[in-house]
mmJSON file of the N, C-alpha and C atoms, coordinates in Angstrom:
{"data_MODEL":{"atom_site":{
"group_PDB":["ATOM","ATOM","ATOM","ATOM","ATOM","ATOM","ATOM","ATOM","ATOM","ATOM","ATOM","ATOM","ATOM","ATOM","ATOM","ATOM","ATOM","ATOM","ATOM","ATOM","ATOM","ATOM","ATOM","ATOM","ATOM","ATOM","ATOM","ATOM","ATOM","ATOM","ATOM","ATOM","ATOM","ATOM","ATOM","ATOM","ATOM","ATOM","ATOM","ATOM","ATOM","ATOM","ATOM","ATOM","ATOM","ATOM","ATOM","ATOM","ATOM","ATOM","ATOM","ATOM","ATOM","ATOM","ATOM","ATOM","ATOM","ATOM","ATOM","ATOM","ATOM","ATOM","ATOM","ATOM","ATOM","ATOM","ATOM","ATOM","ATOM","ATOM","ATOM","ATOM","ATOM","ATOM","ATOM","ATOM","ATOM","ATOM","ATOM","ATOM","ATOM","ATOM","ATOM","ATOM","ATOM","ATOM","ATOM","ATOM","ATOM","ATOM","ATOM","ATOM","ATOM","ATOM","ATOM","ATOM","ATOM","ATOM","ATOM","ATOM","ATOM","ATOM","ATOM","ATOM","ATOM","ATOM","ATOM","ATOM","ATOM","ATOM","ATOM","ATOM","ATOM","ATOM","ATOM","ATOM","ATOM","ATOM","ATOM","ATOM","ATOM","ATOM","ATOM","ATOM","ATOM","ATOM","ATOM","ATOM","ATOM","ATOM","ATOM","ATOM","ATOM","ATOM","ATOM","ATOM","ATOM","ATOM","ATOM","ATOM","ATOM","ATOM","ATOM","ATOM","ATOM","ATOM","ATOM","ATOM","ATOM","ATOM","ATOM","ATOM","ATOM","ATOM","ATOM","ATOM","ATOM","ATOM","ATOM","ATOM","ATOM","ATOM","ATOM","ATOM","ATOM","ATOM","ATOM","ATOM","ATOM","ATOM","ATOM","ATOM","ATOM","ATOM","ATOM","ATOM","ATOM","ATOM","ATOM","ATOM","ATOM","ATOM","ATOM","ATOM","ATOM","ATOM","ATOM","ATOM","ATOM","ATOM","ATOM","ATOM","ATOM","ATOM","ATOM","ATOM","ATOM","ATOM","ATOM","ATOM","ATOM","ATOM","ATOM","ATOM","ATOM","ATOM","ATOM","ATOM","ATOM","ATOM","ATOM","ATOM","ATOM","ATOM","ATOM","ATOM","ATOM","ATOM","ATOM","ATOM","ATOM","ATOM","ATOM","ATOM","ATOM","ATOM","ATOM","ATOM","ATOM","ATOM","ATOM","ATOM","ATOM","ATOM","ATOM","ATOM","ATOM","ATOM","ATOM","ATOM"],
"id":[1,2,3,4,5,6,7,8,9,10,11,12,13,14,15,16,17,18,19,20,21,22,23,24,25,26,27,28,29,30,31,32,33,34,35,36,37,38,39,40,41,42,43,44,45,46,47,48,49,50,51,52,53,54,55,56,57,58,59,60,61,62,63,64,65,66,67,68,69,70,71,72,73,74,75,76,77,78,79,80,81,82,83,84,85,86,87,88,89,90,91,92,93,94,95,96,97,98,99,100,101,102,103,104,105,106,107,108,109,110,111,112,113,114,115,116,117,118,119,120,121,122,123,124,125,126,127,128,129,130,131,132,133,134,135,136,137,138,139,140,141,142,143,144,145,146,147,148,149,150,151,152,153,154,155,156,157,158,159,160,161,162,163,164,165,166,167,168,169,170,171,172,173,174,175,176,177,178,179,180,181,182,183,184,185,186,187,188,189,190,191,192,193,194,195,196,197,198,199,200,201,202,203,204,205,206,207,208,209,210,211,212,213,214,215,216,217,218,219,220,221,222,223,224,225,226,227,228,229,230,231,232,233,234,235,236,237,238,239,240],
"type_symbol":["N","C","C","N","C","C","N","C","C","N","C","C","N","C","C","N","C","C","N","C","C","N","C","C","N","C","C","N","C","C","N","C","C","N","C","C","N","C","C","N","C","C","N","C","C","N","C","C","N","C","C","N","C","C","N","C","C","N","C","C","N","C","C","N","C","C","N","C","C","N","C","C","N","C","C","N","C","C","N","C","C","N","C","C","N","C","C","N","C","C","N","C","C","N","C","C","N","C","C","N","C","C","N","C","C","N","C","C","N","C","C","N","C","C","N","C","C","N","C","C","N","C","C","N","C","C","N","C","C","N","C","C","N","C","C","N","C","C","N","C","C","N","C","C","N","C","C","N","C","C","N","C","C","N","C","C","N","C","C","N","C","C","N","C","C","N","C","C","N","C","C","N","C","C","N","C","C","N","C","C","N","C","C","N","C","C","N","C","C","N","C","C","N","C","C","N","C","C","N","C","C","N","C","C","N","C","C","N","C","C","N","C","C","N","C","C","N","C","C","N","C","C","N","C","C","N","C","C","N","C","C","N","C","C","N","C","C","N","C","C"],
"label_atom_id":["N","CA","C","N","CA","C","N","CA","C","N","CA","C","N","CA","C","N","CA","C","N","CA","C","N","CA","C","N","CA","C","N","CA","C","N","CA","C","N","CA","C","N","CA","C","N","CA","C","N","CA","C","N","CA","C","N","CA","C","N","CA","C","N","CA","C","N","CA","C","N","CA","C","N","CA","C","N","CA","C","N","CA","C","N","CA","C","N","CA","C","N","CA","C","N","CA","C","N","CA","C","N","CA","C","N","CA","C","N","CA","C","N","CA","C","N","CA","C","N","CA","C","N","CA","C","N","CA","C","N","CA","C","N","CA","C","N","CA","C","N","CA","C","N","CA","C","N","CA","C","N","CA","C","N","CA","C","N","CA","C","N","CA","C","N","CA","C","N","CA","C","N","CA","C","N","CA","C","N","CA","C","N","CA","C","N","CA","C","N","CA","C","N","CA","C","N","CA","C","N","CA","C","N","CA","C","N","CA","C","N","CA","C","N","CA","C","N","CA","C","N","CA","C","N","CA","C","N","CA","C","N","CA","C","N","CA","C","N","CA","C","N","CA","C","N","CA","C","N","CA","C","N","CA","C","N","CA","C","N","CA","C","N","CA","C","N","CA","C","N","CA","C","N","CA","C","N","CA","C"],
"label_alt_id":[null,null,null,null,null,null,null,null,null,null,null,null,null,null,null,null,null,null,null,null,null,null,null,null,null,null,null,null,null,null,null,null,null,null,null,null,null,null,null,null,null,null,null,null,null,null,null,null,null,null,null,null,null,null,null,null,null,null,null,null,null,null,null,null,null,null,null,null,null,null,null,null,null,null,null,null,null,null,null,null,null,null,null,null,null,null,null,null,null,null,null,null,null,null,null,null,null,null,null,null,null,null,null,null,null,null,null,null,null,null,null,null,null,null,null,null,null,null,null,null,null,null,null,null,null,null,null,null,null,null,null,null,null,null,null,null,null,null,null,null,null,null,null,null,null,null,null,null,null,null,null,null,null,null,null,null,null,null,null,null,null,null,null,null,null,null,null,null,null,null,null,null,null,null,null,null,null,null,null,null,null,null,null,null,null,null,null,null,null,null,null,null,null,null,null,null,null,null,null,null,null,null,null,null,null,null,null,null,null,null,null,null,null,null,null,null,null,null,null,null,null,null,null,null,null,null,null,null,null,null,null,null,null,null,null,null,null,null,null,null],
"label_comp_id":["UNK","UNK","UNK","UNK","UNK","UNK","UNK","UNK","UNK","UNK","UNK","UNK","UNK","UNK","UNK","UNK","UNK","UNK","UNK","UNK","UNK","UNK","UNK","UNK","UNK","UNK","UNK","UNK","UNK","UNK","UNK","UNK","UNK","UNK","UNK","UNK","UNK","UNK","UNK","UNK","UNK","UNK","UNK","UNK","UNK","UNK","UNK","UNK","UNK","UNK","UNK","UNK","UNK","UNK","UNK","UNK","UNK","UNK","UNK","UNK","UNK","UNK","UNK","UNK","UNK","UNK","UNK","UNK","UNK","UNK","UNK","UNK","UNK","UNK","UNK","UNK","UNK","UNK","UNK","UNK","UNK","UNK","UNK","UNK","UNK","UNK","UNK","UNK","UNK","UNK","UNK","UNK","UNK","UNK","UNK","UNK","UNK","UNK","UNK","UNK","UNK","UNK","UNK","UNK","UNK","UNK","UNK","UNK","UNK","UNK","UNK","UNK","UNK","UNK","UNK","UNK","UNK","UNK","UNK","UNK","UNK","UNK","UNK","UNK","UNK","UNK","UNK","UNK","UNK","UNK","UNK","UNK","UNK","UNK","UNK","UNK","UNK","UNK","UNK","UNK","UNK","UNK","UNK","UNK","UNK","UNK","UNK","UNK","UNK","UNK","UNK","UNK","UNK","UNK","UNK","UNK","UNK","UNK","UNK","UNK","UNK","UNK","UNK","UNK","UNK","UNK","UNK","UNK","UNK","UNK","UNK","UNK","UNK","UNK","UNK","UNK","UNK","UNK","UNK","UNK","UNK","UNK","UNK","UNK","UNK","UNK","UNK","UNK","UNK","UNK","UNK","UNK","UNK","UNK","UNK","UNK","UNK","UNK","UNK","UNK","UNK","UNK","UNK","UNK","UNK","UNK","UNK","UNK","UNK","UNK","UNK","UNK","UNK","UNK","UNK","UNK","UNK","UNK","UNK","UNK","UNK","UNK","UNK","UNK","UNK","UNK","UNK","UNK","UNK","UNK","UNK","UNK","UNK","UNK","UNK","UNK","UNK","UNK","UNK","UNK"],
"label_asym_id":["A","A","A","A","A","A","A","A","A","A","A","A","A","A","A","A","A","A","A","A","A","A","A","A","A","A","A","A","A","A","A","A","A","A","A","A","A","A","A","A","A","A","A","A","A","A","A","A","A","A","A","A","A","A","A","A","A","A","A","A","A","A","A","A","A","A","A","A","A","A","A","A","A","A","A","A","A","A","A","A","A","A","A","A","A","A","A","A","A","A","A","A","A","A","A","A","A","A","A","A","A","A","A","A","A","A","A","A","A","A","A","A","A","A","A","A","A","A","A","A","A","A","A","A","A","A","A","A","A","A","A","A","A","A","A","A","A","A","A","A","A","A","A","A","A","A","A","A","A","A","A","A","A","A","A","A","A","A","A","A","A","A","A","A","A","A","A","A","A","A","A","A","A","A","A","A","A","A","A","A","A","A","A","A","A","A","A","A","A","A","A","A","A","A","A","A","A","A","A","A","A","A","A","A","A","A","A","A","A","A","A","A","A","A","A","A","A","A","A","A","A","A","A","A","A","A","A","A","A","A","A","A","A","A","A","A","A","A","A","A"],
"label_entity_id":["1","1","1","1","1","1","1","1","1","1","1","1","1","1","1","1","1","1","1","1","1","1","1","1","1","1","1","1","1","1","1","1","1","1","1","1","1","1","1","1","1","1","1","1","1","1","1","1","1","1","1","1","1","1","1","1","1","1","1","1","1","1","1","1","1","1","1","1","1","1","1","1","1","1","1","1","1","1","1","1","1","1","1","1","1","1","1","1","1","1","1","1","1","1","1","1","1","1","1","1","1","1","1","1","1","1","1","1","1","1","1","1","1","1","1","1","1","1","1","1","1","1","1","1","1","1","1","1","1","1","1","1","1","1","1","1","1","1","1","1","1","1","1","1","1","1","1","1","1","1","1","1","1","1","1","1","1","1","1","1","1","1","1","1","1","1","1","1","1","1","1","1","1","1","1","1","1","1","1","1","1","1","1","1","1","1","1","1","1","1","1","1","1","1","1","1","1","1","1","1","1","1","1","1","1","1","1","1","1","1","1","1","1","1","1","1","1","1","1","1","1","1","1","1","1","1","1","1","1","1","1","1","1","1","1","1","1","1","1","1"],
"label_seq_id":[1,1,1,2,2,2,3,3,3,4,4,4,5,5,5,6,6,6,7,7,7,8,8,8,9,9,9,10,10,10,11,11,11,12,12,12,13,13,13,14,14,14,15,15,15,16,16,16,17,17,17,18,18,18,19,19,19,20,20,20,21,21,21,22,22,22,23,23,23,24,24,24,25,25,25,26,26,26,27,27,27,28,28,28,29,29,29,30,30,30,31,31,31,32,32,32,33,33,33,34,34,34,35,35,35,36,36,36,37,37,37,38,38,38,39,39,39,40,40,40,41,41,41,42,42,42,43,43,43,44,44,44,45,45,45,46,46,46,47,47,47,48,48,48,49,49,49,50,50,50,51,51,51,52,52,52,53,53,53,54,54,54,55,55,55,56,56,56,57,57,57,58,58,58,59,59,59,60,60,60,61,61,61,62,62,62,63,63,63,64,64,64,65,65,65,66,66,66,67,67,67,68,68,68,69,69,69,70,70,70,71,71,71,72,72,72,73,73,73,74,74,74,75,75,75,76,76,76,77,77,77,78,78,78,79,79,79,80,80,80],
"pdbx_PDB_ins_code":[null,null,null,null,null,null,null,null,null,null,null,null,null,null,null,null,null,null,null,null,null,null,null,null,null,null,null,null,null,null,null,null,null,null,null,null,null,null,null,null,null,null,null,null,null,null,null,null,null,null,null,null,null,null,null,null,null,null,null,null,null,null,null,null,null,null,null,null,null,null,null,null,null,null,null,null,null,null,null,null,null,null,null,null,null,null,null,null,null,null,null,null,null,null,null,null,null,null,null,null,null,null,null,null,null,null,null,null,null,null,null,null,null,null,null,null,null,null,null,null,null,null,null,null,null,null,null,null,null,null,null,null,null,null,null,null,null,null,null,null,null,null,null,null,null,null,null,null,null,null,null,null,null,null,null,null,null,null,null,null,null,null,null,null,null,null,null,null,null,null,null,null,null,null,null,null,null,null,null,null,null,null,null,null,null,null,null,null,null,null,null,null,null,null,null,null,null,null,null,null,null,null,null,null,null,null,null,null,null,null,null,null,null,null,null,null,null,null,null,null,null,null,null,null,null,null,null,null,null,null,null,null,null,null,null,null,null,null,null,null],
"Cartn_x":[-0.604,-0.037,-0.28,-0.859,-0.775,-0.018,0.337,0.673,-0.36,-0.107,-0.818,0.219,0.288,1.447,0.229,0.964,0.529,1.297,0.811,1.921,1.416,2.113,1.609,2.38,2.199,2.869,4.047,5.027,6.142,5.731,5.402,4.764,5.11,6.837,6.826,6.465,5.742,4.992,3.576,3.075,1.629,1.015,-0.12,-1.355,-2.597,-2.96,-4.022,-5.4,-5.134,-6.237,-6.902,-6.15,-6.116,-6.883,-6.407,-6.682,-8.55,-8.665,-9.929,-11.249,-10.286,-11.081,-11.429,-10.373,-10.663,-11.881,-11.763,-12.384,-13.9,-14.53,-15.159,-16.077,-14.721,-15.635,-16.027,-15.295,-15.511,-17.137,-17.293,-18.709,-19.452,-19.547,-20.457,-20.922,-20.032,-20.252,-19.144,-18.272,-17.133,-15.811,-16.358,-15.577,-13.924,-14.402,-13.271,-12.106,-12.192,-11.224,-10.054,-8.873,-8.167,-7.311,-6.866,-6.214,-6.344,-6.169,-6.503,-4.995,-4.801,-3.28,-4.073,-4.219,-4.896,-3.577,-3.829,-2.812,-3.335,-2.532,-2.959,-2.965,-3.601,-3.486,-3.807,-2.521,-2.912,-2.862,-3.65,-3.04,-2.617,-1.857,-0.932,-1.336,-1.514,-1.536,-0.097,0.206,1.644,1.355,1.992,2.362,3.881,4.196,5.477,6.572,6.338,7.645,7.718,8.461,8.777,8.378,8.687,7.982,9.266,10.46,11.567,11.494,11.294,11.494,10.092,8.847,7.697,8.396,8.866,9.089,10.217,11.633,12.45,11.434,10.665,10.151,9.123,8.224,7.333,7.83,9.248,9.653,9.96,11.051,11.284,10.322,9.061,7.912,7.157,7.408,6.564,7.995,9.016,10.136,9.923,10.116,10.202,9.156,8.157,6.915,5.853,5.475,4.297,3.936,5.214,5.582,6.699,6.706,7.204,8.333,9.565,10.802,10.87,10.636,10.994,10.092,8.882,7.781,6.681,6.776,6.065,6.953,6.373,6.982,6.294,6.564,5.696,6.394,5.01,5.257,4.322,4.881,4.134,4.376,3.032,3.133,2.478,2.976,2.904,2.099,1.188,-0.245,-0.59,-0.26,-0.556,-1.821],
"Cartn_y":[-19.701,-18.179,-17.33,-15.879,-14.924,-13.727,-12.87,-11.717,-10.456,-9.384,-8.215,-7.332,-6.51,-5.676,-4.229,-3.379,-1.965,-1.095,-0.642,0.224,1.88,2.832,4.011,4.714,6.116,6.98,7.514,7.868,8.535,9.58,10.456,11.727,12.668,12.589,13.702,13.424,12.878,12.665,13.174,14.047,14.669,12.988,13.303,12.546,12.956,12.949,13.559,12.791,11.698,10.589,10.911,10.9,11.521,12.563,13.696,15.096,15.211,14.669,14.279,13.531,12.585,12.267,13.039,13.667,14.748,15.4,16.223,17.189,16.507,15.352,14.774,14.579,13.987,14.232,15.474,16.436,17.766,18.434,17.904,18.414,17.374,16.606,15.735,15.994,17.054,17.276,16.788,16.028,15.541,16.605,18.157,18.893,18.712,17.88,17.576,16.717,16.62,15.461,16.485,16.584,17.599,17.12,15.667,15.037,13.717,13.155,11.541,11.354,10.482,9.632,7.982,8.173,6.553,5.755,4.393,3.322,2.392,1.04,-0.083,-1.075,-2.232,-3.317,-4.711,-5.58,-6.724,-7.786,-8.864,-10.107,-11.437,-11.885,-12.648,-14.319,-15.021,-16.527,-17.306,-17.83,-18.352,-19.805,-20.669,-22.442,-22.718,-23.493,-24.122,-23.291,-22.304,-21.548,-21.308,-21.308,-20.678,-19.152,-18.661,-17.473,-16.475,-16.867,-15.96,-16.102,-17.023,-17.286,-16.391,-16.488,-15.724,-14.435,-13.855,-12.641,-12.025,-13.019,-12.673,-12.199,-13.445,-13.489,-12.185,-12.094,-11.134,-10.086,-9.373,-7.94,-8.134,-9.159,-9.138,-8.976,-9.699,-9.416,-8.057,-7.395,-6.25,-4.918,-5.205,-4.277,-4.252,-5.507,-6.007,-6.03,-6.106,-6.215,-5.455,-5.376,-4.491,-3.22,-2.882,-1.278,-0.814,0.371,1.564,2.283,1.64,2.169,3.571,3.943,5.218,6.398,5.787,7.145,6.425,4.981,4.256,3.554,3.824,2.768,1.439,0.969,-0.467,-0.664,-1.424,-2.364,-3.469,-4.477,-5.826,-6.147,-7.346,-7.91,-9.577,-10.524,-11.934,-12.154,-12.709,-13.029,-14.791,-15.246,-16.63,-17.109],
"Cartn_z":[5.409,5.907,4.969,5.499,4.252,4.604,3.813,3.837,3.333,4.048,3.839,3.454,2.212,1.716,1.238,1.885,1.48,0.559,-0.37,-1.395,-1.498,-0.791,-0.933,-1.786,-2.396,-2.862,-2.105,-2.218,-1.289,-0.848,0.447,0.802,-0.059,-0.513,-1.644,-3.015,-3.44,-4.511,-4.557,-5.478,-5.591,-5.683,-5.349,-5.361,-5.981,-7.036,-7.645,-7.591,-7.271,-7.205,-5.311,-4.891,-3.556,-3.474,-4.06,-4.259,-4.24,-5.625,-6.041,-5.552,-4.335,-3.608,-2.248,-1.916,-0.711,-1.223,-2.419,-2.854,-3.508,-3.49,-3.64,-2.089,-1.131,0.132,0.769,0.666,0.978,0.25,-0.981,-1.32,-0.971,-0.269,0.264,1.884,1.915,3.491,4.628,4.218,5.148,5.112,5.662,5.631,6.821,7.293,8.223,7.745,6.557,5.684,5.368,5.734,5.458,4.01,4.347,2.969,2.66,1.575,1.503,0.506,1.017,0.028,-0.353,-1.427,-2.056,-2.179,-2.275,-2.182,-2.866,-2.486,-3.11,-1.507,-1.825,-0.942,-1.552,-1.054,-1.637,-0.244,-0.588,0.212,-0.618,0.213,-0.769,0.107,-0.811,0.451,-0.104,0.985,0.806,1.265,0.642,0.873,1.149,1.736,1.788,2.367,3.064,3.186,4.908,5.399,6.739,6.539,8.109,8.508,7.747,7.939,7.263,5.698,5.292,3.776,3.101,4.27,3.706,3.649,4.879,4.874,3.627,3.487,2.653,0.928,0.649,-0.81,-0.705,0.176,0.06,0.218,0.672,0.569,-0.501,-1.111,-2.729,-4.012,-3.667,-4.457,-4.823,-3.38,-3.151,-3.737,-3.41,-3.933,-5.446,-6.222,-7.17,-8.581,-7.831,-8.848,-8.345,-7.203,-6.671,-6.049,-6.078,-5.859,-6.839,-7.046,-8.482,-7.248,-6.971,-5.665,-5.991,-6.855,-7.439,-6.888,-6.715,-6.106,-5.173,-4.732,-4.047,-2.942,-2.028,-0.693,-0.208,0.526,0.839,2.4,2.963,4.385,3.983,4.585,4.738,5.879,6.646,7.498,7.382,8.067,7.327,8.602,8.33,9.317,9.009,10.318,10.27,10.472],
"occupancy":[1.0,1.0,1.0,1.0,1.0,1.0,1.0,1.0,1.0,1.0,1.0,1.0,1.0,1.0,1.0,1.0,1.0,1.0,1.0,1.0,1.0,1.0,1.0,1.0,1.0,1.0,1.0,1.0,1.0,1.0,1.0,1.0,1.0,1.0,1.0,1.0,1.0,1.0,1.0,1.0,1.0,1.0,1.0,1.0,1.0,1.0,1.0,1.0,1.0,1.0,1.0,1.0,1.0,1.0,1.0,1.0,1.0,1.0,1.0,1.0,1.0,1.0,1.0,1.0,1.0,1.0,1.0,1.0,1.0,1.0,1.0,1.0,1.0,1.0,1.0,1.0,1.0,1.0,1.0,1.0,1.0,1.0,1.0,1.0,1.0,1.0,1.0,1.0,1.0,1.0,1.0,1.0,1.0,1.0,1.0,1.0,1.0,1.0,1.0,1.0,1.0,1.0,1.0,1.0,1.0,1.0,1.0,1.0,1.0,1.0,1.0,1.0,1.0,1.0,1.0,1.0,1.0,1.0,1.0,1.0,1.0,1.0,1.0,1.0,1.0,1.0,1.0,1.0,1.0,1.0,1.0,1.0,1.0,1.0,1.0,1.0,1.0,1.0,1.0,1.0,1.0,1.0,1.0,1.0,1.0,1.0,1.0,1.0,1.0,1.0,1.0,1.0,1.0,1.0,1.0,1.0,1.0,1.0,1.0,1.0,1.0,1.0,1.0,1.0,1.0,1.0,1.0,1.0,1.0,1.0,1.0,1.0,1.0,1.0,1.0,1.0,1.0,1.0,1.0,1.0,1.0,1.0,1.0,1.0,1.0,1.0,1.0,1.0,1.0,1.0,1.0,1.0,1.0,1.0,1.0,1.0,1.0,1.0,1.0,1.0,1.0,1.0,1.0,1.0,1.0,1.0,1.0,1.0,1.0,1.0,1.0,1.0,1.0,1.0,1.0,1.0,1.0,1.0,1.0,1.0,1.0,1.0,1.0,1.0,1.0,1.0,1.0,1.0,1.0,1.0,1.0,1.0,1.0,1.0,1.0,1.0,1.0,1.0,1.0,1.0],
"B_iso_or_equiv":[0.0,0.0,0.0,0.0,0.0,0.0,0.0,0.0,0.0,0.0,0.0,0.0,0.0,0.0,0.0,0.0,0.0,0.0,0.0,0.0,0.0,0.0,0.0,0.0,0.0,0.0,0.0,0.0,0.0,0.0,0.0,0.0,0.0,0.0,0.0,0.0,0.0,0.0,0.0,0.0,0.0,0.0,0.0,0.0,0.0,0.0,0.0,0.0,0.0,0.0,0.0,0.0,0.0,0.0,0.0,0.0,0.0,0.0,0.0,0.0,0.0,0.0,0.0,0.0,0.0,0.0,0.0,0.0,0.0,0.0,0.0,0.0,0.0,0.0,0.0,0.0,0.0,0.0,0.0,0.0,0.0,0.0,0.0,0.0,0.0,0.0,0.0,0.0,0.0,0.0,0.0,0.0,0.0,0.0,0.0,0.0,0.0,0.0,0.0,0.0,0.0,0.0,0.0,0.0,0.0,0.0,0.0,0.0,0.0,0.0,0.0,0.0,0.0,0.0,0.0,0.0,0.0,0.0,0.0,0.0,0.0,0.0,0.0,0.0,0.0,0.0,0.0,0.0,0.0,0.0,0.0,0.0,0.0,0.0,0.0,0.0,0.0,0.0,0.0,0.0,0.0,0.0,0.0,0.0,0.0,0.0,0.0,0.0,0.0,0.0,0.0,0.0,0.0,0.0,0.0,0.0,0.0,0.0,0.0,0.0,0.0,0.0,0.0,0.0,0.0,0.0,0.0,0.0,0.0,0.0,0.0,0.0,0.0,0.0,0.0,0.0,0.0,0.0,0.0,0.0,0.0,0.0,0.0,0.0,0.0,0.0,0.0,0.0,0.0,0.0,0.0,0.0,0.0,0.0,0.0,0.0,0.0,0.0,0.0,0.0,0.0,0.0,0.0,0.0,0.0,0.0,0.0,0.0,0.0,0.0,0.0,0.0,0.0,0.0,0.0,0.0,0.0,0.0,0.0,0.0,0.0,0.0,0.0,0.0,0.0,0.0,0.0,0.0,0.0,0.0,0.0,0.0,0.0,0.0,0.0,0.0,0.0,0.0,0.0,0.0],
"pdbx_formal_charge":[null,null,null,null,null,null,null,null,null,null,null,null,null,null,null,null,null,null,null,null,null,null,null,null,null,null,null,null,null,null,null,null,null,null,null,null,null,null,null,null,null,null,null,null,null,null,null,null,null,null,null,null,null,null,null,null,null,null,null,null,null,null,null,null,null,null,null,null,null,null,null,null,null,null,null,null,null,null,null,null,null,null,null,null,null,null,null,null,null,null,null,null,null,null,null,null,null,null,null,null,null,null,null,null,null,null,null,null,null,null,null,null,null,null,null,null,null,null,null,null,null,null,null,null,null,null,null,null,null,null,null,null,null,null,null,null,null,null,null,null,null,null,null,null,null,null,null,null,null,null,null,null,null,null,null,null,null,null,null,null,null,null,null,null,null,null,null,null,null,null,null,null,null,null,null,null,null,null,null,null,null,null,null,null,null,null,null,null,null,null,null,null,null,null,null,null,null,null,null,null,null,null,null,null,null,null,null,null,null,null,null,null,null,null,null,null,null,null,null,null,null,null,null,null,null,null,null,null,null,null,null,null,null,null,null,null,null,null,null,null],
"auth_seq_id":[1,1,1,2,2,2,3,3,3,4,4,4,5,5,5,6,6,6,7,7,7,8,8,8,9,9,9,10,10,10,11,11,11,12,12,12,13,13,13,14,14,14,15,15,15,16,16,16,17,17,17,18,18,18,19,19,19,20,20,20,21,21,21,22,22,22,23,23,23,24,24,24,25,25,25,26,26,26,27,27,27,28,28,28,29,29,29,30,30,30,31,31,31,32,32,32,33,33,33,34,34,34,35,35,35,36,36,36,37,37,37,38,38,38,39,39,39,40,40,40,41,41,41,42,42,42,43,43,43,44,44,44,45,45,45,46,46,46,47,47,47,48,48,48,49,49,49,50,50,50,51,51,51,52,52,52,53,53,53,54,54,54,55,55,55,56,56,56,57,57,57,58,58,58,59,59,59,60,60,60,61,61,61,62,62,62,63,63,63,64,64,64,65,65,65,66,66,66,67,67,67,68,68,68,69,69,69,70,70,70,71,71,71,72,72,72,73,73,73,74,74,74,75,75,75,76,76,76,77,77,77,78,78,78,79,79,79,80,80,80],
"auth_comp_id":["UNK","UNK","UNK","UNK","UNK","UNK","UNK","UNK","UNK","UNK","UNK","UNK","UNK","UNK","UNK","UNK","UNK","UNK","UNK","UNK","UNK","UNK","UNK","UNK","UNK","UNK","UNK","UNK","UNK","UNK","UNK","UNK","UNK","UNK","UNK","UNK","UNK","UNK","UNK","UNK","UNK","UNK","UNK","UNK","UNK","UNK","UNK","UNK","UNK","UNK","UNK","UNK","UNK","UNK","UNK","UNK","UNK","UNK","UNK","UNK","UNK","UNK","UNK","UNK","UNK","UNK","UNK","UNK","UNK","UNK","UNK","UNK","UNK","UNK","UNK","UNK","UNK","UNK","UNK","UNK","UNK","UNK","UNK","UNK","UNK","UNK","UNK","UNK","UNK","UNK","UNK","UNK","UNK","UNK","UNK","UNK","UNK","UNK","UNK","UNK","UNK","UNK","UNK","UNK","UNK","UNK","UNK","UNK","UNK","UNK","UNK","UNK","UNK","UNK","UNK","UNK","UNK","UNK","UNK","UNK","UNK","UNK","UNK","UNK","UNK","UNK","UNK","UNK","UNK","UNK","UNK","UNK","UNK","UNK","UNK","UNK","UNK","UNK","UNK","UNK","UNK","UNK","UNK","UNK","UNK","UNK","UNK","UNK","UNK","UNK","UNK","UNK","UNK","UNK","UNK","UNK","UNK","UNK","UNK","UNK","UNK","UNK","UNK","UNK","UNK","UNK","UNK","UNK","UNK","UNK","UNK","UNK","UNK","UNK","UNK","UNK","UNK","UNK","UNK","UNK","UNK","UNK","UNK","UNK","UNK","UNK","UNK","UNK","UNK","UNK","UNK","UNK","UNK","UNK","UNK","UNK","UNK","UNK","UNK","UNK","UNK","UNK","UNK","UNK","UNK","UNK","UNK","UNK","UNK","UNK","UNK","UNK","UNK","UNK","UNK","UNK","UNK","UNK","UNK","UNK","UNK","UNK","UNK","UNK","UNK","UNK","UNK","UNK","UNK","UNK","UNK","UNK","UNK","UNK","UNK","UNK","UNK","UNK","UNK","UNK"],
"auth_asym_id":["A","A","A","A","A","A","A","A","A","A","A","A","A","A","A","A","A","A","A","A","A","A","A","A","A","A","A","A","A","A","A","A","A","A","A","A","A","A","A","A","A","A","A","A","A","A","A","A","A","A","A","A","A","A","A","A","A","A","A","A","A","A","A","A","A","A","A","A","A","A","A","A","A","A","A","A","A","A","A","A","A","A","A","A","A","A","A","A","A","A","A","A","A","A","A","A","A","A","A","A","A","A","A","A","A","A","A","A","A","A","A","A","A","A","A","A","A","A","A","A","A","A","A","A","A","A","A","A","A","A","A","A","A","A","A","A","A","A","A","A","A","A","A","A","A","A","A","A","A","A","A","A","A","A","A","A","A","A","A","A","A","A","A","A","A","A","A","A","A","A","A","A","A","A","A","A","A","A","A","A","A","A","A","A","A","A","A","A","A","A","A","A","A","A","A","A","A","A","A","A","A","A","A","A","A","A","A","A","A","A","A","A","A","A","A","A","A","A","A","A","A","A","A","A","A","A","A","A","A","A","A","A","A","A","A","A","A","A","A","A"],
"auth_atom_id":["N","CA","C","N","CA","C","N","CA","C","N","CA","C","N","CA","C","N","CA","C","N","CA","C","N","CA","C","N","CA","C","N","CA","C","N","CA","C","N","CA","C","N","CA","C","N","CA","C","N","CA","C","N","CA","C","N","CA","C","N","CA","C","N","CA","C","N","CA","C","N","CA","C","N","CA","C","N","CA","C","N","CA","C","N","CA","C","N","CA","C","N","CA","C","N","CA","C","N","CA","C","N","CA","C","N","CA","C","N","CA","C","N","CA","C","N","CA","C","N","CA","C","N","CA","C","N","CA","C","N","CA","C","N","CA","C","N","CA","C","N","CA","C","N","CA","C","N","CA","C","N","CA","C","N","CA","C","N","CA","C","N","CA","C","N","CA","C","N","CA","C","N","CA","C","N","CA","C","N","CA","C","N","CA","C","N","CA","C","N","CA","C","N","CA","C","N","CA","C","N","CA","C","N","CA","C","N","CA","C","N","CA","C","N","CA","C","N","CA","C","N","CA","C","N","CA","C","N","CA","C","N","CA","C","N","CA","C","N","CA","C","N","CA","C","N","CA","C","N","CA","C","N","CA","C","N","CA","C","N","CA","C","N","CA","C","N","CA","C","N","CA","C","N","CA","C","N","CA","C"],
"pdbx_PDB_model_num":[1,1,1,1,1,1,1,1,1,1,1,1,1,1,1,1,1,1,1,1,1,1,1,1,1,1,1,1,1,1,1,1,1,1,1,1,1,1,1,1,1,1,1,1,1,1,1,1,1,1,1,1,1,1,1,1,1,1,1,1,1,1,1,1,1,1,1,1,1,1,1,1,1,1,1,1,1,1,1,1,1,1,1,1,1,1,1,1,1,1,1,1,1,1,1,1,1,1,1,1,1,1,1,1,1,1,1,1,1,1,1,1,1,1,1,1,1,1,1,1,1,1,1,1,1,1,1,1,1,1,1,1,1,1,1,1,1,1,1,1,1,1,1,1,1,1,1,1,1,1,1,1,1,1,1,1,1,1,1,1,1,1,1,1,1,1,1,1,1,1,1,1,1,1,1,1,1,1,1,1,1,1,1,1,1,1,1,1,1,1,1,1,1,1,1,1,1,1,1,1,1,1,1,1,1,1,1,1,1,1,1,1,1,1,1,1,1,1,1,1,1,1,1,1,1,1,1,1,1,1,1,1,1,1,1,1,1,1,1,1]
}}}
């Protein structure tokens, strides 16, 4: 079983890396890109857990380890 976890800055938090990427894209001619938000993506391989246990563990892991809850939000999916 695998879990995909996305971690992104909260919408109210400034994203200087995203702004830098957006400016670089504009300088390369991609002027239709209005805004960029940069984040992190994790793929976790899980063994020996039921789907329910996996969901609980991944949520706890994402909240406690992968994301900073003050400035980031996360979402995840369990993939079998």
